[in-house]
mmCIF file of the N, C-alpha and C atoms, coordinates in Angstrom:
data_MODEL
# 
_entry.id   MODEL 
# 
loop_
_atom_site.group_PDB 
_atom_site.id 
_atom_site.type_symbol 
_atom_site.label_atom_id 
_atom_site.label_alt_id 
_atom_site.label_comp_id 
_atom_site.label_asym_id 
_atom_site.label_entity_id 
_atom_site.label_seq_id 
_atom_site.pdbx_PDB_ins_code 
_atom_site.Cartn_x 
_atom_site.Cartn_y 
_atom_site.Cartn_z 
_atom_site.occupancy 
_atom_site.B_iso_or_equiv 
_atom_site.pdbx_formal_charge 
_atom_site.auth_seq_id 
_atom_site.auth_comp_id 
_atom_site.auth_asym_id 
_atom_site.auth_atom_id 
_atom_site.pdbx_PDB_model_num 
ATOM 1   N N  . UNK A 1 1  ? -12.790 -3.759  17.618  1.00 0.00 ? 1  UNK A N  1 
ATOM 2   C CA . UNK A 1 1  ? -12.219 -2.812  16.665  1.00 0.00 ? 1  UNK A CA 1 
ATOM 3   C C  . UNK A 1 1  ? -12.980 -2.917  15.346  1.00 0.00 ? 1  UNK A C  1 
ATOM 4   N N  . UNK A 1 2  ? -13.063 -1.803  14.657  1.00 0.00 ? 2  UNK A N  1 
ATOM 5   C CA . UNK A 1 2  ? -13.701 -1.769  13.341  1.00 0.00 ? 2  UNK A CA 1 
ATOM 6   C C  . UNK A 1 2  ? -12.691 -1.912  12.215  1.00 0.00 ? 2  UNK A C  1 
ATOM 7   N N  . UNK A 1 3  ? -11.427 -1.616  12.521  1.00 0.00 ? 3  UNK A N  1 
ATOM 8   C CA . UNK A 1 3  ? -10.398 -1.644  11.481  1.00 0.00 ? 3  UNK A CA 1 
ATOM 9   C C  . UNK A 1 3  ? -9.057  -2.051  12.077  1.00 0.00 ? 3  UNK A C  1 
ATOM 10  N N  . UNK A 1 4  ? -8.241  -2.644  11.224  1.00 0.00 ? 4  UNK A N  1 
ATOM 11  C CA . UNK A 1 4  ? -6.862  -3.002  11.571  1.00 0.00 ? 4  UNK A CA 1 
ATOM 12  C C  . UNK A 1 4  ? -5.984  -2.460  10.455  1.00 0.00 ? 4  UNK A C  1 
ATOM 13  N N  . UNK A 1 5  ? -4.981  -1.668  10.834  1.00 0.00 ? 5  UNK A N  1 
ATOM 14  C CA . UNK A 1 5  ? -4.065  -1.099  9.854   1.00 0.00 ? 5  UNK A CA 1 
ATOM 15  C C  . UNK A 1 5  ? -2.686  -1.663  10.148  1.00 0.00 ? 5  UNK A C  1 
ATOM 16  N N  . UNK A 1 6  ? -2.149  -2.399  9.189   1.00 0.00 ? 6  UNK A N  1 
ATOM 17  C CA . UNK A 1 6  ? -0.859  -3.073  9.361   1.00 0.00 ? 6  UNK A CA 1 
ATOM 18  C C  . UNK A 1 6  ? 0.205   -2.344  8.545   1.00 0.00 ? 6  UNK A C  1 
ATOM 19  N N  . UNK A 1 7  ? 1.166   -1.742  9.242   1.00 0.00 ? 7  UNK A N  1 
ATOM 20  C CA . UNK A 1 7  ? 2.254   -1.020  8.578   1.00 0.00 ? 7  UNK A CA 1 
ATOM 21  C C  . UNK A 1 7  ? 3.624   -1.548  8.998   1.00 0.00 ? 7  UNK A C  1 
ATOM 22  N N  . UNK A 1 8  ? 3.653   -2.729  9.510   1.00 0.00 ? 8  UNK A N  1 
ATOM 23  C CA . UNK A 1 8  ? 4.882   -3.351  9.989   1.00 0.00 ? 8  UNK A CA 1 
ATOM 24  C C  . UNK A 1 8  ? 5.848   -3.524  8.812   1.00 0.00 ? 8  UNK A C  1 
ATOM 25  N N  . UNK A 1 9  ? 7.121   -3.166  8.964   1.00 0.00 ? 9  UNK A N  1 
ATOM 26  C CA . UNK A 1 9  ? 8.062   -3.289  7.844   1.00 0.00 ? 9  UNK A CA 1 
ATOM 27  C C  . UNK A 1 9  ? 8.604   -4.709  7.659   1.00 0.00 ? 9  UNK A C  1 
ATOM 28  N N  . UNK A 1 10 ? 7.753   -5.690  7.821   1.00 0.00 ? 10 UNK A N  1 
ATOM 29  C CA . UNK A 1 10 ? 8.133   -7.090  7.653   1.00 0.00 ? 10 UNK A CA 1 
ATOM 30  C C  . UNK A 1 10 ? 6.973   -7.786  6.943   1.00 0.00 ? 10 UNK A C  1 
ATOM 31  N N  . UNK A 1 11 ? 7.167   -8.108  5.687   1.00 0.00 ? 11 UNK A N  1 
ATOM 32  C CA . UNK A 1 11 ? 6.091   -8.655  4.858   1.00 0.00 ? 11 UNK A CA 1 
ATOM 33  C C  . UNK A 1 11 ? 5.496   -9.923  5.442   1.00 0.00 ? 11 UNK A C  1 
ATOM 34  N N  . UNK A 1 12 ? 6.318   -10.839 5.893   1.00 0.00 ? 12 UNK A N  1 
ATOM 35  C CA . UNK A 1 12 ? 5.799   -12.096 6.444   1.00 0.00 ? 12 UNK A CA 1 
ATOM 36  C C  . UNK A 1 12 ? 4.910   -11.842 7.656   1.00 0.00 ? 12 UNK A C  1 
ATOM 37  N N  . UNK A 1 13 ? 5.307   -10.923 8.511   1.00 0.00 ? 13 UNK A N  1 
ATOM 38  C CA . UNK A 1 13 ? 4.511   -10.600 9.694   1.00 0.00 ? 13 UNK A CA 1 
ATOM 39  C C  . UNK A 1 13 ? 3.181   -9.972  9.296   1.00 0.00 ? 13 UNK A C  1 
ATOM 40  N N  . UNK A 1 14 ? 3.217   -9.071  8.332   1.00 0.00 ? 14 UNK A N  1 
ATOM 41  C CA . UNK A 1 14 ? 1.985   -8.445  7.853   1.00 0.00 ? 14 UNK A CA 1 
ATOM 42  C C  . UNK A 1 14 ? 1.038   -9.507  7.300   1.00 0.00 ? 14 UNK A C  1 
ATOM 43  N N  . UNK A 1 15 ? 1.563   -10.419 6.505   1.00 0.00 ? 15 UNK A N  1 
ATOM 44  C CA . UNK A 1 15 ? 0.728   -11.464 5.905   1.00 0.00 ? 15 UNK A CA 1 
ATOM 45  C C  . UNK A 1 15 ? 0.120   -12.376 6.976   1.00 0.00 ? 15 UNK A C  1 
ATOM 46  N N  . UNK A 1 16 ? 0.928   -12.784 7.950   1.00 0.00 ? 16 UNK A N  1 
ATOM 47  C CA . UNK A 1 16 ? 0.410   -13.645 9.019   1.00 0.00 ? 16 UNK A CA 1 
ATOM 48  C C  . UNK A 1 16 ? -0.656  -12.923 9.836   1.00 0.00 ? 16 UNK A C  1 
ATOM 49  N N  . UNK A 1 17 ? -0.395  -11.667 10.174  1.00 0.00 ? 17 UNK A N  1 
ATOM 50  C CA . UNK A 1 17 ? -1.349  -10.895 10.962  1.00 0.00 ? 17 UNK A CA 1 
ATOM 51  C C  . UNK A 1 17 ? -2.644  -10.679 10.191  1.00 0.00 ? 17 UNK A C  1 
ATOM 52  N N  . UNK A 1 18 ? -2.536  -10.410 8.903   1.00 0.00 ? 18 UNK A N  1 
ATOM 53  C CA . UNK A 1 18 ? -3.715  -10.214 8.063   1.00 0.00 ? 18 UNK A CA 1 
ATOM 54  C C  . UNK A 1 18 ? -4.558  -11.481 8.008   1.00 0.00 ? 18 UNK A C  1 
ATOM 55  N N  . UNK A 1 19 ? -3.909  -12.583 7.757   1.00 0.00 ? 19 UNK A N  1 
ATOM 56  C CA . UNK A 1 19 ? -4.627  -13.855 7.662   1.00 0.00 ? 19 UNK A CA 1 
ATOM 57  C C  . UNK A 1 19 ? -5.311  -14.210 8.983   1.00 0.00 ? 19 UNK A C  1 
ATOM 58  N N  . UNK A 1 20 ? -4.593  -14.067 10.080  1.00 0.00 ? 20 UNK A N  1 
ATOM 59  C CA . UNK A 1 20 ? -5.156  -14.382 11.388  1.00 0.00 ? 20 UNK A CA 1 
ATOM 60  C C  . UNK A 1 20 ? -6.317  -13.443 11.739  1.00 0.00 ? 20 UNK A C  1 
ATOM 61  N N  . UNK A 1 21 ? -6.133  -12.161 11.475  1.00 0.00 ? 21 UNK A N  1 
ATOM 62  C CA . UNK A 1 21 ? -7.194  -11.190 11.767  1.00 0.00 ? 21 UNK A CA 1 
ATOM 63  C C  . UNK A 1 21 ? -8.452  -11.509 10.965  1.00 0.00 ? 21 UNK A C  1 
ATOM 64  N N  . UNK A 1 22 ? -8.274  -11.899 9.706   1.00 0.00 ? 22 UNK A N  1 
ATOM 65  C CA . UNK A 1 22 ? -9.428  -12.230 8.870   1.00 0.00 ? 22 UNK A CA 1 
ATOM 66  C C  . UNK A 1 22 ? -10.146 -13.466 9.417   1.00 0.00 ? 22 UNK A C  1 
ATOM 67  N N  . UNK A 1 23 ? -9.378  -14.456 9.858   1.00 0.00 ? 23 UNK A N  1 
ATOM 68  C CA . UNK A 1 23 ? -9.977  -15.667 10.415  1.00 0.00 ? 23 UNK A CA 1 
ATOM 69  C C  . UNK A 1 23 ? -10.745 -15.363 11.705  1.00 0.00 ? 23 UNK A C  1 
ATOM 70  N N  . UNK A 1 24 ? -10.189 -14.493 12.543  1.00 0.00 ? 24 UNK A N  1 
ATOM 71  C CA . UNK A 1 24 ? -10.809 -14.173 13.819  1.00 0.00 ? 24 UNK A CA 1 
ATOM 72  C C  . UNK A 1 24 ? -11.987 -13.215 13.687  1.00 0.00 ? 24 UNK A C  1 
ATOM 73  N N  . UNK A 1 25 ? -11.951 -12.352 12.680  1.00 0.00 ? 25 UNK A N  1 
ATOM 74  C CA . UNK A 1 25 ? -12.981 -11.319 12.542  1.00 0.00 ? 25 UNK A CA 1 
ATOM 75  C C  . UNK A 1 25 ? -13.290 -11.118 11.057  1.00 0.00 ? 25 UNK A C  1 
ATOM 76  N N  . UNK A 1 26 ? -14.163 -11.952 10.489  1.00 0.00 ? 26 UNK A N  1 
ATOM 77  C CA . UNK A 1 26 ? -14.460 -11.889 9.049   1.00 0.00 ? 26 UNK A CA 1 
ATOM 78  C C  . UNK A 1 26 ? -14.946 -10.532 8.547   1.00 0.00 ? 26 UNK A C  1 
ATOM 79  N N  . UNK A 1 27 ? -15.585 -9.727  9.395   1.00 0.00 ? 27 UNK A N  1 
ATOM 80  C CA . UNK A 1 27 ? -16.106 -8.437  8.952   1.00 0.00 ? 27 UNK A CA 1 
ATOM 81  C C  . UNK A 1 27 ? -15.174 -7.261  9.162   1.00 0.00 ? 27 UNK A C  1 
ATOM 82  N N  . UNK A 1 28 ? -13.994 -7.511  9.684   1.00 0.00 ? 28 UNK A N  1 
ATOM 83  C CA . UNK A 1 28 ? -13.040 -6.450  9.999   1.00 0.00 ? 28 UNK A CA 1 
ATOM 84  C C  . UNK A 1 28 ? -12.482 -5.816  8.728   1.00 0.00 ? 28 UNK A C  1 
ATOM 85  N N  . UNK A 1 29 ? -12.339 -4.480  8.721   1.00 0.00 ? 29 UNK A N  1 
ATOM 86  C CA . UNK A 1 29 ? -11.655 -3.799  7.627   1.00 0.00 ? 29 UNK A CA 1 
ATOM 87  C C  . UNK A 1 29 ? -10.159 -3.880  7.921   1.00 0.00 ? 29 UNK A C  1 
ATOM 88  N N  . UNK A 1 30 ? -9.399  -4.476  6.999   1.00 0.00 ? 30 UNK A N  1 
ATOM 89  C CA . UNK A 1 30 ? -7.954  -4.655  7.184   1.00 0.00 ? 30 UNK A CA 1 
ATOM 90  C C  . UNK A 1 30 ? -7.230  -3.923  6.062   1.00 0.00 ? 30 UNK A C  1 
ATOM 91  N N  . UNK A 1 31 ? -6.419  -2.933  6.440   1.00 0.00 ? 31 UNK A N  1 
ATOM 92  C CA . UNK A 1 31 ? -5.616  -2.179  5.477   1.00 0.00 ? 31 UNK A CA 1 
ATOM 93  C C  . UNK A 1 31 ? -4.155  -2.524  5.726   1.00 0.00 ? 31 UNK A C  1 
ATOM 94  N N  . UNK A 1 32 ? -3.440  -2.886  4.670   1.00 0.00 ? 32 UNK A N  1 
ATOM 95  C CA . UNK A 1 32 ? -2.024  -3.261  4.811   1.00 0.00 ? 32 UNK A CA 1 
ATOM 96  C C  . UNK A 1 32 ? -1.146  -2.393  3.929   1.00 0.00 ? 32 UNK A C  1 
ATOM 97  N N  . UNK A 1 33 ? 0.083   -2.178  4.385   1.00 0.00 ? 33 UNK A N  1 
ATOM 98  C CA . UNK A 1 33 ? 1.104   -1.487  3.601   1.00 0.00 ? 33 UNK A CA 1 
ATOM 99  C C  . UNK A 1 33 ? 2.179   -2.500  3.272   1.00 0.00 ? 33 UNK A C  1 
ATOM 100 N N  . UNK A 1 34 ? 2.467   -2.594  1.993   1.00 0.00 ? 34 UNK A N  1 
ATOM 101 C CA . UNK A 1 34 ? 3.498   -3.531  1.542   1.00 0.00 ? 34 UNK A CA 1 
ATOM 102 C C  . UNK A 1 34 ? 4.388   -2.836  0.515   1.00 0.00 ? 34 UNK A C  1 
ATOM 103 N N  . UNK A 1 35 ? 5.478   -3.483  0.148   1.00 0.00 ? 35 UNK A N  1 
ATOM 104 C CA . UNK A 1 35 ? 6.451   -2.866  -0.751  1.00 0.00 ? 35 UNK A CA 1 
ATOM 105 C C  . UNK A 1 35 ? 6.119   -3.034  -2.226  1.00 0.00 ? 35 UNK A C  1 
ATOM 106 N N  . UNK A 1 36 ? 5.594   -4.182  -2.613  1.00 0.00 ? 36 UNK A N  1 
ATOM 107 C CA . UNK A 1 36 ? 5.461   -4.503  -4.033  1.00 0.00 ? 36 UNK A CA 1 
ATOM 108 C C  . UNK A 1 36 ? 4.047   -4.918  -4.403  1.00 0.00 ? 36 UNK A C  1 
ATOM 109 N N  . UNK A 1 37 ? 3.689   -4.675  -5.648  1.00 0.00 ? 37 UNK A N  1 
ATOM 110 C CA . UNK A 1 37 ? 2.359   -5.017  -6.148  1.00 0.00 ? 37 UNK A CA 1 
ATOM 111 C C  . UNK A 1 37 ? 2.072   -6.502  -5.935  1.00 0.00 ? 37 UNK A C  1 
ATOM 112 N N  . UNK A 1 38 ? 3.040   -7.358  -6.200  1.00 0.00 ? 38 UNK A N  1 
ATOM 113 C CA . UNK A 1 38 ? 2.826   -8.799  -6.038  1.00 0.00 ? 38 UNK A CA 1 
ATOM 114 C C  . UNK A 1 38 ? 2.459   -9.141  -4.598  1.00 0.00 ? 38 UNK A C  1 
ATOM 115 N N  . UNK A 1 39 ? 3.060   -8.451  -3.633  1.00 0.00 ? 39 UNK A N  1 
ATOM 116 C CA . UNK A 1 39 ? 2.725   -8.665  -2.224  1.00 0.00 ? 39 UNK A CA 1 
ATOM 117 C C  . UNK A 1 39 ? 1.306   -8.186  -1.940  1.00 0.00 ? 39 UNK A C  1 
ATOM 118 N N  . UNK A 1 40 ? 0.922   -7.080  -2.562  1.00 0.00 ? 40 UNK A N  1 
ATOM 119 C CA . UNK A 1 40 ? -0.431  -6.563  -2.383  1.00 0.00 ? 40 UNK A CA 1 
ATOM 120 C C  . UNK A 1 40 ? -1.478  -7.524  -2.905  1.00 0.00 ? 40 UNK A C  1 
ATOM 121 N N  . UNK A 1 41 ? -1.203  -8.132  -4.041  1.00 0.00 ? 41 UNK A N  1 
ATOM 122 C CA . UNK A 1 41 ? -2.120  -9.127  -4.616  1.00 0.00 ? 41 UNK A CA 1 
ATOM 123 C C  . UNK A 1 41 ? -2.244  -10.310 -3.668  1.00 0.00 ? 41 UNK A C  1 
ATOM 124 N N  . UNK A 1 42 ? -1.119  -10.755 -3.119  1.00 0.00 ? 42 UNK A N  1 
ATOM 125 C CA . UNK A 1 42 ? -1.137  -11.879 -2.175  1.00 0.00 ? 42 UNK A CA 1 
ATOM 126 C C  . UNK A 1 42 ? -1.920  -11.514 -0.922  1.00 0.00 ? 42 UNK A C  1 
ATOM 127 N N  . UNK A 1 43 ? -1.741  -10.301 -0.419  1.00 0.00 ? 43 UNK A N  1 
ATOM 128 C CA . UNK A 1 43 ? -2.456  -9.877  0.789   1.00 0.00 ? 43 UNK A CA 1 
ATOM 129 C C  . UNK A 1 43 ? -3.961  -9.821  0.533   1.00 0.00 ? 43 UNK A C  1 
ATOM 130 N N  . UNK A 1 44 ? -4.348  -9.334  -0.616  1.00 0.00 ? 44 UNK A N  1 
ATOM 131 C CA . UNK A 1 44 ? -5.776  -9.283  -0.954  1.00 0.00 ? 44 UNK A CA 1 
ATOM 132 C C  . UNK A 1 44 ? -6.360  -10.692 -1.010  1.00 0.00 ? 44 UNK A C  1 
ATOM 133 N N  . UNK A 1 45 ? -5.572  -11.627 -1.491  1.00 0.00 ? 45 UNK A N  1 
ATOM 134 C CA . UNK A 1 45 ? -6.069  -13.000 -1.615  1.00 0.00 ? 45 UNK A CA 1 
ATOM 135 C C  . UNK A 1 45 ? -6.239  -13.696 -0.260  1.00 0.00 ? 45 UNK A C  1 
ATOM 136 N N  . UNK A 1 46 ? -5.566  -13.194 0.776   1.00 0.00 ? 46 UNK A N  1 
ATOM 137 C CA . UNK A 1 46 ? -5.718  -13.806 2.103   1.00 0.00 ? 46 UNK A CA 1 
ATOM 138 C C  . UNK A 1 46 ? -6.601  -12.979 3.033   1.00 0.00 ? 46 UNK A C  1 
ATOM 139 N N  . UNK A 1 47 ? -7.184  -11.904 2.506   1.00 0.00 ? 47 UNK A N  1 
ATOM 140 C CA . UNK A 1 47 ? -8.167  -11.197 3.308   1.00 0.00 ? 47 UNK A CA 1 
ATOM 141 C C  . UNK A 1 47 ? -8.002  -9.715  3.525   1.00 0.00 ? 47 UNK A C  1 
ATOM 142 N N  . UNK A 1 48 ? -6.970  -9.094  2.972   1.00 0.00 ? 48 UNK A N  1 
ATOM 143 C CA . UNK A 1 48 ? -6.836  -7.649  3.141   1.00 0.00 ? 48 UNK A CA 1 
ATOM 144 C C  . UNK A 1 48 ? -7.989  -6.950  2.428   1.00 0.00 ? 48 UNK A C  1 
ATOM 145 N N  . UNK A 1 49 ? -8.587  -5.994  3.094   1.00 0.00 ? 49 UNK A N  1 
ATOM 146 C CA . UNK A 1 49 ? -9.674  -5.217  2.506   1.00 0.00 ? 49 UNK A CA 1 
ATOM 147 C C  . UNK A 1 49 ? -9.129  -4.137  1.586   1.00 0.00 ? 49 UNK A C  1 
ATOM 148 N N  . UNK A 1 50 ? -7.958  -3.627  1.923   1.00 0.00 ? 50 UNK A N  1 
ATOM 149 C CA . UNK A 1 50 ? -7.310  -2.588  1.139   1.00 0.00 ? 50 UNK A CA 1 
ATOM 150 C C  . UNK A 1 50 ? -5.808  -2.719  1.253   1.00 0.00 ? 50 UNK A C  1 
ATOM 151 N N  . UNK A 1 51 ? -5.122  -2.247  0.233   1.00 0.00 ? 51 UNK A N  1 
ATOM 152 C CA . UNK A 1 51 ? -3.665  -2.380  0.187   1.00 0.00 ? 51 UNK A CA 1 
ATOM 153 C C  . UNK A 1 51 ? -3.050  -1.065  -0.280  1.00 0.00 ? 51 UNK A C  1 
ATOM 154 N N  . UNK A 1 52 ? -2.004  -0.616  0.412   1.00 0.00 ? 52 UNK A N  1 
ATOM 155 C CA . UNK A 1 52 ? -1.188  0.500   -0.048  1.00 0.00 ? 52 UNK A CA 1 
ATOM 156 C C  . UNK A 1 52 ? 0.161   -0.098  -0.417  1.00 0.00 ? 52 UNK A C  1 
ATOM 157 N N  . UNK A 1 53 ? 0.541   0.073   -1.676  1.00 0.00 ? 53 UNK A N  1 
ATOM 158 C CA . UNK A 1 53 ? 1.792   -0.502  -2.172  1.00 0.00 ? 53 UNK A CA 1 
ATOM 159 C C  . UNK A 1 53 ? 2.810   0.621   -2.322  1.00 0.00 ? 53 UNK A C  1 
ATOM 160 N N  . UNK A 1 54 ? 3.926   0.507   -1.614  1.00 0.00 ? 54 UNK A N  1 
ATOM 161 C CA . UNK A 1 54 ? 4.946   1.554   -1.615  1.00 0.00 ? 54 UNK A CA 1 
ATOM 162 C C  . UNK A 1 54 ? 5.473   1.856   -3.005  1.00 0.00 ? 54 UNK A C  1 
ATOM 163 N N  . UNK A 1 55 ? 5.708   0.836   -3.832  1.00 0.00 ? 55 UNK A N  1 
ATOM 164 C CA . UNK A 1 55 ? 6.253   1.113   -5.155  1.00 0.00 ? 55 UNK A CA 1 
ATOM 165 C C  . UNK A 1 55 ? 5.264   1.915   -5.997  1.00 0.00 ? 55 UNK A C  1 
ATOM 166 N N  . UNK A 1 56 ? 3.967   1.717   -5.793  1.00 0.00 ? 56 UNK A N  1 
ATOM 167 C CA . UNK A 1 56 ? 2.963   2.487   -6.519  1.00 0.00 ? 56 UNK A CA 1 
ATOM 168 C C  . UNK A 1 56 ? 2.865   3.906   -5.953  1.00 0.00 ? 56 UNK A C  1 
ATOM 169 N N  . UNK A 1 57 ? 2.916   4.021   -4.637  1.00 0.00 ? 57 UNK A N  1 
ATOM 170 C CA . UNK A 1 57 ? 2.862   5.345   -4.000  1.00 0.00 ? 57 UNK A CA 1 
ATOM 171 C C  . UNK A 1 57 ? 4.059   6.185   -4.434  1.00 0.00 ? 57 UNK A C  1 
ATOM 172 N N  . UNK A 1 58 ? 5.227   5.577   -4.526  1.00 0.00 ? 58 UNK A N  1 
ATOM 173 C CA . UNK A 1 58 ? 6.423   6.279   -4.972  1.00 0.00 ? 58 UNK A CA 1 
ATOM 174 C C  . UNK A 1 58 ? 6.274   6.714   -6.428  1.00 0.00 ? 58 UNK A C  1 
ATOM 175 N N  . UNK A 1 59 ? 5.790   5.820   -7.273  1.00 0.00 ? 59 UNK A N  1 
ATOM 176 C CA . UNK A 1 59 ? 5.595   6.157   -8.682  1.00 0.00 ? 59 UNK A CA 1 
ATOM 177 C C  . UNK A 1 59 ? 4.594   7.300   -8.839  1.00 0.00 ? 59 UNK A C  1 
ATOM 178 N N  . UNK A 1 60 ? 3.514   7.273   -8.071  1.00 0.00 ? 60 UNK A N  1 
ATOM 179 C CA . UNK A 1 60 ? 2.506   8.336   -8.139  1.00 0.00 ? 60 UNK A CA 1 
ATOM 180 C C  . UNK A 1 60 ? 3.083   9.671   -7.672  1.00 0.00 ? 60 UNK A C  1 
ATOM 181 N N  . UNK A 1 61 ? 3.888   9.636   -6.617  1.00 0.00 ? 61 UNK A N  1 
ATOM 182 C CA . UNK A 1 61 ? 4.515   10.865  -6.123  1.00 0.00 ? 61 UNK A CA 1 
ATOM 183 C C  . UNK A 1 61 ? 5.483   11.427  -7.164  1.00 0.00 ? 61 UNK A C  1 
ATOM 184 N N  . UNK A 1 62 ? 6.244   10.561  -7.812  1.00 0.00 ? 62 UNK A N  1 
ATOM 185 C CA . UNK A 1 62 ? 7.181   11.007  -8.843  1.00 0.00 ? 62 UNK A CA 1 
ATOM 186 C C  . UNK A 1 62 ? 6.434   11.583  -10.043 1.00 0.00 ? 62 UNK A C  1 
ATOM 187 N N  . UNK A 1 63 ? 5.345   10.933  -10.422 1.00 0.00 ? 63 UNK A N  1 
ATOM 188 C CA . UNK A 1 63 ? 4.533   11.426  -11.540 1.00 0.00 ? 63 UNK A CA 1 
ATOM 189 C C  . UNK A 1 63 ? 4.012   12.831  -11.248 1.00 0.00 ? 63 UNK A C  1 
ATOM 190 N N  . UNK A 1 64 ? 3.546   13.049  -10.032 1.00 0.00 ? 64 UNK A N  1 
ATOM 191 C CA . UNK A 1 64 ? 3.013   14.350  -9.630  1.00 0.00 ? 64 UNK A CA 1 
ATOM 192 C C  . UNK A 1 64 ? 4.086   15.433  -9.745  1.00 0.00 ? 64 UNK A C  1 
ATOM 193 N N  . UNK A 1 65 ? 5.289   15.124  -9.300  1.00 0.00 ? 65 UNK A N  1 
ATOM 194 C CA . UNK A 1 65 ? 6.390   16.088  -9.368  1.00 0.00 ? 65 UNK A CA 1 
ATOM 195 C C  . UNK A 1 65 ? 6.738   16.397  -10.814 1.00 0.00 ? 65 UNK A C  1 
ATOM 196 N N  . UNK A 1 66 ? 6.850   15.373  -11.645 1.00 0.00 ? 66 UNK A N  1 
ATOM 197 C CA . UNK A 1 66 ? 7.194   15.575  -13.052 1.00 0.00 ? 66 UNK A CA 1 
ATOM 198 C C  . UNK A 1 66 ? 6.136   16.424  -13.749 1.00 0.00 ? 66 UNK A C  1 
ATOM 199 N N  . UNK A 1 67 ? 4.864   16.131  -13.508 1.00 0.00 ? 67 UNK A N  1 
ATOM 200 C CA . UNK A 1 67 ? 3.790   16.919  -14.125 1.00 0.00 ? 67 UNK A CA 1 
ATOM 201 C C  . UNK A 1 67 ? 3.848   18.371  -13.679 1.00 0.00 ? 67 UNK A C  1 
ATOM 202 N N  . UNK A 1 68 ? 4.136   18.582  -12.399 1.00 0.00 ? 68 UNK A N  1 
ATOM 203 C CA . UNK A 1 68 ? 4.226   19.947  -11.882 1.00 0.00 ? 68 UNK A CA 1 
ATOM 204 C C  . UNK A 1 68 ? 5.381   20.702  -12.537 1.00 0.00 ? 68 UNK A C  1 
ATOM 205 N N  . UNK A 1 69 ? 6.524   20.059  -12.636 1.00 0.00 ? 69 UNK A N  1 
ATOM 206 C CA . UNK A 1 69 ? 7.697   20.702  -13.234 1.00 0.00 ? 69 UNK A CA 1 
ATOM 207 C C  . UNK A 1 69 ? 7.462   20.969  -14.718 1.00 0.00 ? 69 UNK A C  1 
ATOM 208 N N  . UNK A 1 70 ? 6.902   19.998  -15.434 1.00 0.00 ? 70 UNK A N  1 
ATOM 209 C CA . UNK A 1 70 ? 6.682   20.178  -16.864 1.00 0.00 ? 70 UNK A CA 1 
ATOM 210 C C  . UNK A 1 70 ? 5.602   21.208  -17.157 1.00 0.00 ? 70 UNK A C  1 
ATOM 211 N N  . UNK A 1 71 ? 4.700   21.440  -16.246 1.00 0.00 ? 71 UNK A N  1 
ATOM 212 C CA . UNK A 1 71 ? 3.635   22.426  -16.434 1.00 0.00 ? 71 UNK A CA 1 
ATOM 213 C C  . UNK A 1 71 ? 4.079   23.838  -16.064 1.00 0.00 ? 71 UNK A C  1 
ATOM 214 N N  . UNK A 1 72 ? 5.205   23.963  -15.389 1.00 0.00 ? 72 UNK A N  1 
ATOM 215 C CA . UNK A 1 72 ? 5.697   25.268  -14.967 1.00 0.00 ? 72 UNK A CA 1 
ATOM 216 C C  . UNK A 1 72 ? 6.061   26.116  -16.186 1.00 0.00 ? 72 UNK A C  1 
ATOM 217 N N  . UNK A 1 73 ? 5.809   27.435  -16.135 1.00 0.00 ? 73 UNK A N  1 
ATOM 218 C CA . UNK A 1 73 ? 6.105   28.292  -17.285 1.00 0.00 ? 73 UNK A CA 1 
ATOM 219 C C  . UNK A 1 73 ? 7.574   28.261  -17.701 1.00 0.00 ? 73 UNK A C  1 
ATOM 220 N N  . UNK A 1 74 ? 8.473   28.249  -16.755 1.00 0.00 ? 74 UNK A N  1 
ATOM 221 C CA . UNK A 1 74 ? 9.897   28.125  -17.065 1.00 0.00 ? 74 UNK A CA 1 
ATOM 222 C C  . UNK A 1 74 ? 10.451  26.950  -16.269 1.00 0.00 ? 74 UNK A C  1 
ATOM 223 N N  . UNK A 1 75 ? 10.901  25.964  -16.981 1.00 0.00 ? 75 UNK A N  1 
ATOM 224 C CA . UNK A 1 75 ? 11.448  24.784  -16.314 1.00 0.00 ? 75 UNK A CA 1 
ATOM 225 C C  . UNK A 1 75 ? 12.931  24.967  -16.067 1.00 0.00 ? 75 UNK A C  1 
ATOM 226 N N  . UNK A 1 76 ? 13.403  24.408  -14.939 1.00 0.00 ? 76 UNK A N  1 
ATOM 227 C CA . UNK A 1 76 ? 14.857  24.450  -14.690 1.00 0.00 ? 76 UNK A CA 1 
ATOM 228 C C  . UNK A 1 76 ? 15.572  23.557  -15.701 1.00 0.00 ? 76 UNK A C  1 
ATOM 229 N N  . UNK A 1 77 ? 16.734  23.961  -16.126 1.00 0.00 ? 77 UNK A N  1 
ATOM 230 C CA . UNK A 1 77 ? 17.525  23.172  -17.095 1.00 0.00 ? 77 UNK A CA 1 
ATOM 231 C C  . UNK A 1 77 ? 18.544  22.330  -16.355 1.00 0.00 ? 77 UNK A C  1 
ATOM 232 N N  . UNK A 1 78 ? 18.775  21.150  -16.890 1.00 0.00 ? 78 UNK A N  1 
ATOM 233 C CA . UNK A 1 78 ? 19.737  20.244  -16.264 1.00 0.00 ? 78 UNK A CA 1 
ATOM 234 C C  . UNK A 1 78 ? 21.128  20.549  -16.719 1.00 0.00 ? 78 UNK A C  1 
# 
């Protein structure tokens, strides 16, 4: 395999799988999905090549919606 994508909803399992995969295949591209930035930092330190952090993805999605609504010619009133 050229890549391993870990999206398991269990942080400990993702971390163990990432670490083991890195040990077994040093050149493998490993992408992980985790809930928090701190978990992403930990995953990077044990060998993740890339990290998608849910709390950041949620914040980015919310930012996009707010910008779209605020840029609209007539905004809905609360």
